[in-house]
Each structure stands twice: as C-alpha cells, then as structure tokens.
C-alpha angles and dihedrals in degrees: 000000000000114000093236089064095060090091089062092046089057094047095048097071090046091050090049093051089050092051092046090052090048093050092046091055093055097065133062131355117340123195116235110243108179097193095051092047091050090049093050091050089053094046093048091048089050092047092049091046093049093047090048090053089051090050091058093091092048112044092196090062093051090048092052092048092047092048091048093050093050092048092043091050088053092049089048092055090048088050089055093053089054095045121103126210119215139169112231117198092226105028096038118212111015142172130211112213122209107264097209096061090047091049093048094050090046091050091049093050094046092045092051091047093050093047090051091051093049090050092045097043098088091053092045088059092065112095109237122234090235109055093211094053127089116239116260116265100197110231102356093185120058130175090255092051090050090049091055091045089050092050088058096042092048092042096051096043093050094039098049094040089051093046090055091049095045091045092056089050090046091054093049091049093050098039116128107245 
C-alpha cells in the first residue's frame, strides 16, 4: 500500500465505527436522553449552517443542501408519526424509531460515500508532491452529496426536536395525578 494512503487506512475504522453506532440506534428501544438530543440538534444545525456558508460560492451546493434539508425535515416528521413511546422498567422513558426510515437513510449515506470513494479512487492513487499532504480529490462536494448531507441534517433536527416535544407530551399524559 502506498504511504500516502495510510491516512485513509486510519479513517476507515473510525468511519466503520460511526456507521455501526448509527445503525444500532435505528433499531429497538432507545432511551430518551434530553441533553444528548439537544446537543445533536445544535450540532446538526451548526453543521448545516457551516455547509450553507461554504455553499455560498457555488449556488448548486447551497441548492442541494437546502433541498436535502427540506426533504429530510419532511422525512423526520413522518418518522415522528411512526415512532412509538414506551416506558421500560430498566431504561426508563424510551422511543422506538421506525427501522425502515433509519435503514433507508443509512443506505443512502453509505451508498453516496461508496460512490464518492469509487470516483475519487483514481486520484488517490497518485503520489502527492508533499508526502504529508492528502492527494487532491477534485471537487469533494457535489450537489448530490450536499443533498444527502442535507437529508441527514434536516431529518435529525426535525426528528430530535419532535421527539423532545412528543416526549414532554407523553410525560404529561402519563403523569400520576
């Protein structure tokens, strides 16, 4: 393996771990952790905002992101309608997300990442002039990539915001008088 590809070798296990965590959160009962959900809402909003700022110099990128956020928000609202709230004796208040929506979003993300790696692979084979630098990947961001990222940003902001609102209602409805 060429020495300039070792950066990618290090990133691959980290990416695999992140995907595994994402997939494991899409199935079965998930405990409601308000602080984590609030943190994720803020992080996704920051990521979306930074990507939108980066897309100001190329309008197609901003359009892809905006379209993805709108579609992702709609999917997030659909996901809320299909989510069940339960009380687990061990975990406490929990929600059960719809596995099909999570699987679809994960498949879209993995498919887009795989496609970008296939497209970028020939340029990664070239040895860079600076040994510490990563090889150029051309235009790493495309409108389609921004659309997929926007789907995730819109989905998670809408979904986690809705979970927090519905959880509050669920608590009030099941409160002991």
